[in-house]
N, C-alpha and C positions, 0 to 999 in steps of 0.2 A: 675381544670382549673385556679382557682385563684392563686394557687401556681406557675403554669407555667407562668402566667402573671407577678407575683412578680419576679420570677427568670429572666425573660427577661429584665425587667426594671433594676433590680439589676446588671445584666451583662452589661447593657448599660452604667452604671455609675461606673464601676469597676476601671477605670483609671481616676478618678476625679482629681488626682494630676498633670496630664500632663498640663492642662491649668494653674495650679498654677505655675509650673516651667516656662512656657511661659511668664506669667505675671511678675514674678520676673525678668526674663531676660529683658523684655521690659522696666521695670522701671529702672533697673540698667543702661541700655544703654541710656535711656532718661535723667536720672540724670547726667550721664557723659557728655552728649551733652550740658546740661545747664551750668554745673560748669566749663567746659573747652572750652568755645566758641572760644578762640584764637588758639586752636589746629589746625593743618593743616588738610585739607580735605582728605589727604592721610591716616592719622591715623584714621580719622573718617570713611572713607570708609572701612578700614581694620576691624575696630570694628563692623561696620554694616554688613560686609561680613560674619564674623563669627556668629553674632547673627542671621542673616537671614538663614544661612546655617543650624545651629543647630535647630532653630525654625522650619524650613521646615521638617527636619528629624522627630522631635517630633510630629509635626502635622500629618504627613503621617502615623506614627505609630498609633496615636490616631484614625484617621479616618478609617484606615483599620481594626483595632481591633473592631470598632463599626459599620462596614458596614451592618451587619445583623439586628442591633437594631435601628439605627437612620435613619430617613427618609432623612435628609439633610447631610449625611456623604460625599457625593460627593463634596459639597462645601468646606468642611474641607480638603478633599484630594487635591482639586484644589488649595486651599490656601497654603497647605504644599508644593506642587510642585512648585508653584510660588515663595515662599520664598526660596526654594532650588535653583531654577534657578537664582534668583536675587543674592543670596549669592555666587554662583559659578561665575557669571559674575563679581561681585565686587572683588572676589579673583583673577580672571584671569586678570582683567584690573584695577589695583589699581590707575591708573592715571585719574580716572573719574573726570570730571570737576566739578566746583562748581555748575554749572547749572544742570548738569545731576543728581547728587546725590539727591538734593531736589525733583526732578521729580520722581526718583525711589522710594524714601521714601514716597512721597505724594500718588502715586498710590497704593503702598502696604498698607499704613495706611488706605486709602479709602476703599480698598477691605476688609481689616480686620474689619474695622468699620461696613461695610455693613453686613459682616458675623456675627459680634457681635449683630447687630439688629435682624438678622434672628434667632440666638441662643436664644436671650431674648424672642422672640415670641414662640420658641419651649418650653422654660421653662414655659411660661404662660400656655401652654397646660397641663403641669404636675401640675398646681396649685401652683407653687412656688411663694411665696408672694412678694419677692423682685425683680421680673423680671423687674419692671419699672426702677429701678436704672441701670440695665444692658442695657436697651433700651436707657436711658439717656446718659450713657458713650459711647455707640455706636454712637449716634447722635453727641456727642461732638467730637469724633474721626473724623467723616465725616467733621465737621466744620474745624478742624485743618488741615485735609488733603487738603481741598480746599484752605486754606490760603497758604499752601506750593505750591500747583499746580498753583495757580493764580499769585503768586509772586516769581517765582524761581530765579529772579535776585537779590533778597535781599542778600546782601553779609554778610559774617562772622557771627556776633553775632545774627542777627535776624533769619537767617536760623537755626542756632544751637539751639536757644531758642524755635522756633516754632516746630522744629523736636523733641526736648526733651519733650515738652509739649504733642505733639501728641503721642509719644511713651509711656509716663507715663500714658496717658489716656487709651490707649489700654491695658497696663499692669494692671491697676486697674480693667478694665473690666474682664480680664482673671482670676485674683485672686478672684474677687467676684463670677464669674461664677463657679470656682472650689469649693468655699465654699458652694454655693447652691447645686452643684452636690453631695458634701459630705453629706450635710443635707438630701438630697433626698435619698441617699444610706442608711443612718441610719434609715430614716423613713420606707423605704421598708423592711429593715432587721427586724425592730420591728413588722411590719405587718405580716411578714412571721413567726416570732417566736410566734405570737399570734394565728396563725392558725395551 
């Protein structure tokens, strides 16, 4: 029975690298938003479109592959579907206005941050020692998303910088989350090898 439990947990974290890929993508998009604030919102919308679209696909794959092992897999699936839909909308309508883009980003970052908070609590159940940092970055993401949602009329530089900071925060969460999953995978592999 112990080996079955170990196998179930090990299978749960077999795709630890998917959150890493998501995190790297969010950080790259966030850095781009900060260092090129004068870029047109059309190009920003295109870049976000591709990022949301690819992120949605990766998150859908992650959630479906873990549907039998993770209690909260439905939230991850919903987030992936939301990212996919937002990405498609942004690709289809590249003329999204300056006001609409921060609202889209704000709501997506808010949702992802709330999901990050939920994942950190899930990791706490597995006795992962650094779950508090994940909770902190999730809360930080919520704060930045509210800044975007409450002030969508900020033009140019401010929106790009707040958007970049919010995306970098979510990216850091995903990278840290993947590192903790990899450690958890190694721990359970060692436990299995000992038995």
